[in-house]
C-alpha positions as CSV (number, residue, x, y, z in Angstrom):
1,M,-83.1,22.7,-107.2
2,D,-80.2,21.3,-109.2
3,R,-78.2,23.9,-111.0
4,N,-79.0,22.8,-114.3
5,I,-82.8,22.6,-113.5
6,N,-82.6,26.1,-112.3
7,I,-81.0,27.3,-115.6
8,A,-83.4,25.3,-117.6
9,A,-86.3,26.7,-115.7
10,A,-85.0,30.2,-116.0
11,L,-84.6,29.9,-119.9
12,L,-88.0,28.4,-120.3
13,R,-89.5,31.2,-118.2
14,V,-87.8,34.0,-120.0
15,S,-88.4,32.6,-123.5
16,S,-92.0,32.1,-122.9
17,G,-92.4,35.6,-121.3
18,V,-90.7,36.9,-124.3
19,L,-93.3,35.3,-126.7
20,F,-96.3,36.4,-124.6
21,L,-94.9,40.0,-124.7
22,A,-94.4,39.5,-128.6
23,H,-97.9,38.2,-128.9
24,G,-99.4,41.1,-126.9
25,L,-97.6,43.9,-128.6
26,L,-98.7,42.2,-131.9
27,K,-102.5,42.7,-130.6
28,V,-101.7,46.3,-129.8
29,N,-99.2,47.5,-132.6
30,V,-100.3,45.5,-135.5
31,F,-103.7,44.2,-135.3
32,T,-104.6,47.3,-132.8
33,V,-106.7,47.1,-129.9
34,A,-109.9,47.9,-131.8
35,G,-109.2,45.2,-134.4
36,T,-108.4,42.7,-131.8
37,V,-111.7,43.5,-130.0
38,G,-113.6,43.3,-133.5
39,Y,-111.9,39.7,-134.3
40,F,-113.0,38.5,-130.7
41,E,-116.5,39.7,-131.5
42,S,-116.5,38.0,-134.8
43,L,-115.8,34.8,-133.0
44,G,-118.7,35.5,-130.9
45,L,-116.7,36.2,-127.8
46,P,-117.3,39.3,-125.7
47,G,-115.1,42.2,-126.9
48,G,-114.0,42.9,-123.2
49,L,-112.1,39.4,-123.5
50,A,-109.8,41.0,-126.0
51,Y,-108.7,43.5,-123.4
52,L,-108.3,40.8,-120.8
53,T,-106.1,38.8,-123.3
54,I,-104.0,41.5,-124.2
55,L,-103.4,42.4,-120.5
56,A,-102.6,38.8,-119.6
57,E,-100.1,38.6,-122.4
58,L,-98.2,41.7,-121.6
59,V,-98.4,41.6,-118.0
60,G,-97.9,37.8,-117.7
61,G,-95.1,38.0,-120.3
62,A,-93.3,40.6,-118.1
63,A,-94.0,38.6,-115.0
64,L,-92.4,35.7,-116.4
65,I,-89.4,37.5,-117.7
66,L,-88.7,38.9,-114.3
67,G,-89.6,35.8,-112.6
68,V,-92.3,37.3,-110.3
69,A,-95.2,35.1,-109.1
70,T,-93.9,32.5,-111.8
71,R,-96.0,29.5,-110.8
72,L,-99.1,31.6,-110.4
73,V,-98.7,33.6,-113.7
74,A,-98.1,30.4,-115.7
75,L,-101.1,28.8,-114.4
76,A,-103.2,31.8,-115.1
77,L,-101.9,32.0,-118.8
78,I,-103.1,28.4,-119.6
79,P,-106.7,29.4,-120.1
80,V,-105.5,32.0,-122.4
81,L,-103.5,29.6,-124.5
82,L,-106.4,27.0,-124.5
83,G,-108.8,29.8,-125.8
84,A,-106.3,30.2,-128.6
85,V,-106.3,26.4,-129.2
86,W,-110.1,26.8,-129.6
87,V,-109.8,29.7,-131.9
88,H,-107.3,27.8,-134.1
89,S,-109.2,24.4,-133.8
90,G,-110.8,24.8,-137.1
91,N,-107.6,25.7,-139.2
92,G,-106.1,22.3,-138.9
93,W,-102.8,21.0,-137.1
94,L,-100.2,23.3,-138.3
95,F,-99.8,26.7,-137.2
96,S,-98.1,27.6,-140.5
97,G,-101.3,26.9,-142.3
98,A,-103.8,29.5,-143.3
99,G,-105.3,31.1,-140.1
100,G,-102.7,29.0,-138.0
101,G,-103.2,25.7,-136.5
102,W,-103.7,24.6,-133.0
103,E,-100.4,22.8,-132.2
104,F,-98.5,25.7,-131.2
105,P,-100.9,27.2,-128.5
106,L,-101.6,23.7,-127.1
107,F,-97.7,23.1,-126.9
108,W,-97.3,26.6,-125.2
109,A,-100.1,25.5,-122.8
110,M,-98.1,22.5,-121.9
111,V,-95.0,24.6,-121.4
112,Q,-96.9,26.9,-118.8
113,G,-97.8,23.6,-117.0
114,V,-93.9,22.8,-117.0
115,I,-92.9,26.3,-115.9
116,A,-95.6,26.0,-113.1
117,L,-94.2,22.8,-111.7
118,L,-90.4,24.1,-112.1
119,G,-90.9,27.4,-110.6
120,R,-88.8,30.4,-111.6
121,G,-85.5,29.0,-111.5
122,T,-82.4,31.3,-111.4
123,L,-81.9,35.0,-112.2
124,A,-85.6,35.9,-111.1
125,L,-86.6,39.2,-109.3
126,R,-87.1,38.1,-105.6
127,L,-89.9,40.1,-103.9
128,P,-90.0,38.8,-100.2
129,V,-93.3,40.3,-99.5
130,L,-94.8,38.6,-102.6
131,D,-92.9,35.3,-101.9
132,R,-94.6,35.2,-98.6
133,L,-97.9,36.1,-99.8
134,L,-97.8,33.6,-102.6
135,G,-95.9,30.8,-100.7
136,Q,-95.2,27.8,-103.2
137,F,-96.9,29.8,-106.1
138,A,-94.3,32.6,-106.0
């Protein structure tokens, strides 16, 4: 991969990972886990999905930052973001509006697709065993 593409992939991967960590920590520290579960249930979703979402955001964010299983993690986070698009779809276009709009999670889902295509880029943790196991999805 070209040096600039490697750097761009790493910047996109790390910045997206930081955002996922921030969103996961928001659910834990501000909304609380119980509050997040209650919110999911108020939407008609199973409460257990809140735990999976928090786990995906925290573990997925850390994995992106480190560059571990980048392609696979990016692909796995797309359904989480599409769920957020669904949750915010009734709030209009702009995420700055009341209840948050749907354009940010949709854009972020597209970013995950780009990360999955680009791969981890530079400055990533290399785990040879995981690389062999995951092949092109590492």
